[in-house]
N, C-alpha and C positions, 0 to 999 in steps of 0.2 A: 318632577324628582327630588332635589333639593327641599322642597318644603315640605313632602311627604317622610324624607328622615328626618328631617329639625321636629316633624311635629310630632313622632313615636321615638324619640331618642331615647329614650328612660322604658318606654315598653322592647323597643329595638336590646338594650341592651341588656332586661330582666332575661330575657327569652337564651341570652350570648350566654348568662353563668352563671343557671340553670341546666342550658344546654351541660357546658363546662366539667361545672359541677358534678350531671351525672357520671359524663365517661369518665372524671379524677375516681368514681365512685367505684365504675366496674370494672374502670386498670387494677386499681387497691384489694378492695373490699369483698366482689364478687364470688361464690366458691368456684373452684375451676369442672370446667367438665370436662378432663382431659382427666386418664385413671391417673392413681398414683406408681402404681408401677406396670411399668408394658415387659414386657416379654417375661421367660419364665425366667426363677433364677437357677443359678449354678453352684456348683457348693463352692469353689475356689476361678474366684476370674481377674482380669484386671495382671498387676506385677509382682500379686500373690499365685496365681497357676505360675508368671516363669520362674519363680522361686523354687517353689514346689518341680519345676522338672529338674530344672538346673542342680537343687541339691541329691535326686534320683539319677542325675548324671556321674555327681561323685560321688555317690556310695557306692558305685559300676568300676570305677577306676581300682585295677588293682597293680601294685608294683611291683617288678621282680629284685627282689634282694641282692642279687649276684650285683645290679647296677653300682653297690657300692663299692666293690671288689676290686671295680673294672679302674686299672693304671694312671684313666684318663681322671676321672676322679679324686682318685687319691690322690696326682698330681696337682690340685688347684688347692689355692691358696688364701684361709683367712683369713681379712684386712677386718674386719672387724675389732673392734676396744671396749674391753671390762669398764663400765656404767662404776663409777664411784661415789658415794653417798656421801653429801657435800652435805654440810651444817644446817640447819635448818634459820631462819632469820628469826628475829625480832617479833614480838604477839603483834606490835597496831607498830607497823613503819613510816607514821602517820605519827606518828608521837616524836618531842623533840629530843632528843640525844642527853644522853648520862653526863652531866658534868659538863654542856655547854649550856650559854650565855639565854637566858630567857629574851627572845625578840618581840618588843611592844608593836602591837598592827600600829600602820602609816595614820596619823590623826588629816583627816581631811578638813575643809575649811567651806 
């Protein structure tokens, strides 16, 4: 048996390489036999459907304005803080400061 394998070693290697190349071609380049679209398309699907349903729910909400005149609502305290406009910084924050001495980069040997 070993004599037979050694005798036809080149032929067996050639057949194995041809089989591997054919398998790679079939896997990467052969056209697919499955249809591109499966099932019937719907108007809205997936996460979009959830969003649309949520928007319709929110649209149907009605707020009773008497809620704001309730003494319990009136007794709530606002702990919010006003935002104060801050001055804008430098145009280039990485540029050297004005009046500061320029520092030369360290030399490496």
